[in-house]
N, C-alpha and C positions, 0 to 999 in steps of 0.2 A: 447377771451376776447376781447373786442373793446378797442381801446386806441387813445386817442386824444391829441392833441398838439397845444399849444397858445403861441408860443415863450417859456418860461421857465417853464410855466405851464403844467404840464402830469396830464390826467384824466384817468384813466382807468376803465371800465365799469364793475361792480362786478356781477358776477354770483350768487350769493348766499349773500341773503339779512344779512346785517352785525349785531353784538350784538351791539346795541345803549346804554345798560344797564352803567349808569353812565357818559355817554357822555354829555357834555355841550352845547347847541343849542346857536349859534351865531345869534346875529342880524344882523351885518354887512353880506353883500351878498358878500363881497369882498374876492376872492380866493388868491390872492398877490397881492403887491405894485411893484409898479416899482423902484428900486433905484436911477435912473442916472436920469429918465423924470419925475417922479411922477405921471405916469400912472399906471391905476390900472385892473388888469382883475376881471371884475364883472358880475353879472347877473343881464341883465337889463329888460329882459320879462321872463313871466312864473312863476309857484308858485314852491319855492324850500325852503329846511331848509337845514341849513349848521353845521356840528357838529364838534365839537373837542372832540376826544376821550381821555382817559387818558394815553394812550399809545402815544400820541403825534401824531396820524393820524387825518387826516382831511376826512369826507364824505360829500359827497353834495347828498342829495335826492333831485332828480326831482319828484314833484307830480301832475305838469298839463303834457298834453302830450306831450310837448317840454320846452324846457327852453333856452333863447339865452345867451351866453358867449361872452362878448365884451371888447374890448382894442383897443385904439386909433391907435395902429401900426400894427393891424395883425387884418385877417379876422375873421367876429365873426363864432362861432360854434352852432349847433343846437344840443341841447342833449336831448334824449327820456327820455320818464319818466323811472325811475330806480335810482339806486345808484351808485355813483362814488367813487373811492380814489382819491384825491387830493395830487399831490405831485410836488416840485420843482427841477428843473433839478440843480446835485451840479457839484462841478469842484474842481480837486485836486490845492490847490496852492503850489508849490514847495518850495517856500521861508520860507513860516509859516508852511510847513508841516501838514498843517489843510484842509479839505475840509470846502467850503462853498459854498451859494444858488448863481446860474448864476445870474448875473444882468441884467436886460431887461430893 
């Protein structure tokens, strides 16, 4: 499995095509927004579709040969054609005893 990371966003290349039945296609090609800077991890080149699954998972499907993932504070990542599971790094907050997304 191929894994990419851009700041707090983690992309895992899926080896098996996911079942997208019942998934909602998202029009916004932003994978995550930065809570502190207002910057965003977003697709700026290539033909892609972004799906929100009923389980809460997010799947990025790259339809063109490559797609470019951009963020103002990180190096661009070129993603080859295929499907990717999108997640955001989480951390444990000892004071509130809960986990939360890492702020980028």
